[in-house]
C-alpha positions in Angstrom: 0.0 0.0 0.0 2.8 2.4 -0.9 1.3 5.6 -2.3 3.1 8.5 -4.0 1.3 11.7 -4.8 3.0 14.3 -7.0 2.0 17.9 -7.2 3.4 21.3 -8.3 3.5 20.9 -12.1 2.2 23.6 -14.4 3.0 26.0 -17.3 6.0 28.3 -16.9 8.0 30.5 -19.2 11.6 29.7 -20.1 13.9 30.8 -17.3 11.1 30.4 -14.7 11.0 28.1 -11.7 8.8 25.4 -10.2 8.9 23.2 -7.2 7.5 19.7 -7.4 6.4 17.8 -4.3 5.9 14.0 -3.8 4.1 12.9 -0.6 4.8 9.3 0.3 3.0 6.9 2.6 3.2 3.2 3.3 7.0 3.1 3.9 9.6 4.2 6.3 10.4 7.5 4.6 13.8 8.1 6.3 15.1 4.9 4.9 13.6 5.2 1.4 15.5 6.1 -1.7 13.5 8.6 -3.6 13.9 9.6 -7.3 12.4 11.9 -9.9 12.0 10.7 -13.4 10.6 12.5 -16.5 9.2 11.4 -19.8 8.6 13.6 -22.8 6.3 12.5 -25.7 8.1 10.0 -27.9 11.0 9.7 -25.5 12.1 7.1 -23.0 11.6 7.8 -19.3 14.8 9.2 -17.9 16.2 9.5 -14.4 16.4 13.2 -13.3 17.6 13.1 -9.7 17.9 10.7 -6.7 18.3 11.2 -3.0 19.5 8.0 -1.2 17.9 6.8 2.0 19.7 7.4 5.3 22.9 8.9 3.7 21.1 11.7 1.9 23.5 11.5 -1.0 22.1 13.1 -4.2 22.7 12.4 -7.8 21.6 14.3 -10.9 21.3 13.8 -14.6 23.9 15.9 -16.5 21.2 17.9 -18.2 19.8 19.3 -14.9 23.0 19.7 -12.8 23.2 23.2 -11.4 19.6 24.0 -12.1 17.6 21.3 -10.2 17.8 20.4 -6.5 16.3 17.3 -4.9 15.6 17.4 -1.2 13.3 15.8 1.4 11.5 16.6 4.6 11.3 13.5 6.8 8.8 15.0 9.1 6.4 15.5 6.2 7.3 12.3 4.3 7.8 14.5 1.3 10.5 14.8 -1.4 10.9 17.9 -3.5 12.4 18.9 -6.8 13.3 22.5 -7.1 13.6 23.4 -10.8 15.2 26.7 -11.7 16.2 28.2 -15.1 13.7 26.0 -16.8 14.2 25.3 -20.5 11.6 24.1 -23.2 13.5 20.8 -23.2 12.5 20.3 -19.6 8.9 19.9 -20.7 7.7 16.4 -19.7 5.6 14.4 -17.3 7.5 14.1 -14.0 7.2 11.0 -11.9 8.1 10.2 -8.3 9.7 6.9 -7.6 10.5 5.1 -4.3 12.4 2.2 -3.1 12.1 1.1 0.6 15.9 1.0 0.8 19.0 0.9 -1.3 18.8 -2.9 -1.2 15.1 -3.1 -2.2 14.4 -5.0 -5.4 10.9 -3.4 -5.9 10.0 0.2 -6.6 6.8 2.2 -6.7 5.5 5.1 -8.9 3.3 8.1 -8.6 0.8 9.1 -11.2 2.9 11.9 -12.6 2.6 15.7 -12.9 3.0 17.7 -16.1 5.6 20.4 -16.5 5.4 22.6 -19.6 8.0 25.2 -20.3 6.8 27.5 -23.2 6.5 31.2 -24.2 
């Protein structure tokens, strides 16, 4: 009964900012490894950012380094993706992903939230 609920997507102009949120339930959030993925029409789903459970180590796709920041609030069971200096190529459906721990074989997905960057 793991549930992930994304929010915060919308339409923004190039150079603008958005903050996505993913509220998680049904797992021990402090131990969970959380990731953001995105998928644009006609493209494969790609990993954008990860924050590793317990250690808090973060990793980013080269295309978003220096612009996006992943963080989490363990008291709210919520992971965030702060997106700055947005570009049209960032347009995609963004999905939250969770693993119970680094060693977990199974993962879980949210329903997605749409981000559109356009003039």
